C-alpha angles and dihedrals in degrees: 000000000000114000126213124196088226136358089240092072093055095081093054093048090047093049090051087059096260086143098143092050092052092044090053089059093057123099126262089249091056092048091052088060100038124035122215090249091053091046092053093046094049093043094049092051094045094049093051107125095003116131099183146340127232126203109252102176139359117192135169117221131162095346092310128106112218122205127191117192124186128203122242091267093048089234101110131052130202113198122192132172121201129194124218090276092055091249113147109242096172133020122169140161124216144152113271110239120199136173103207095175097058092034087067096048113088130182115273090223125064118235141192124219109266094242144089126218120010122328134175127236105233094172125015140117142074104290133059094246095065096027119034089192091066099091092055116078094210093056104021098128098031124132130217111203131193135169118245137191122182091351095305131101093210142039128231100352135349096236100096128054089223090064092064115092093221096053114109092003120143119271118198138194111272093212142350114290151109123285109238103169133029124176116180139151097067111132122245115252127245102254110270094026124093137204103224092175091066103034097178094040110194108359147163130215118198125194115222135181120291093036094288124144127197121206126198117187143188098043120172113267114274092359100110110112101189133075133213110277094026120132114231134187129218110277095021115141109250104166149311132288114255143163103250128137126009090354130122096193140011109292143125127246113205130182142147120228140187092236138032092241108098091200100051103022117108121232118243125206106254124240108208126210093232092055093240127122110203123209134190112306096027123125112223138189137173137240099191105151 
């Protein structure tokens, strides 16, 4: 296997047509899917007209370091994932899709994350590689949050919800407002299985000032403490994290929309009280006193 001193140098070698050298650094699994000849052909075509690539994001997730490089026109993306031995586990080439109009439109209100203690951003950011929601207008600026210790979201084995650090953890209101929708009573999934018929699972929608609506999904069954019409304040306990809905493990989905309808509402980029804007791989916490 080819060795690189650092993953960062891979993109330069690849652009200079060191395709075989880069291919040799990929995993056996990758090479079973893509032959060297295919890799060279795809790489040559993709690099046509490209002068250079710049690193857009670097995130660490599940013992892999993910790099996203963009070409000088910000039209093409190279995505590579490296393991702890600098072997390439994933390498793919794709157009870079952006939505500049909505990217520049933030919420009028300021919010906090709906969590206590430290959580981990599993999905979040303004491209599809760090936030799989991004391509979908209704969820574009959503966050998926989990709890992690020593790089894992669970202890012992991932077969019981109770083994996941996020399960049964407190979920709080992200801002002052009025509860407009509560769905509860949907059972929590067996980890690894998902309920596609009820995508949000147990969830709460809160109406805030300026016609903004926050939505928090995947609550634990029968854990929601608020009712429709109830006034809540930022930081107030509203329920417990669960694994209901289209969810494979205990986590929280959080977004802000321009309407209370979770099907037709459009996601708005969130302005946070602390001035930060977390992306995938970040550890976050709240100071909400």
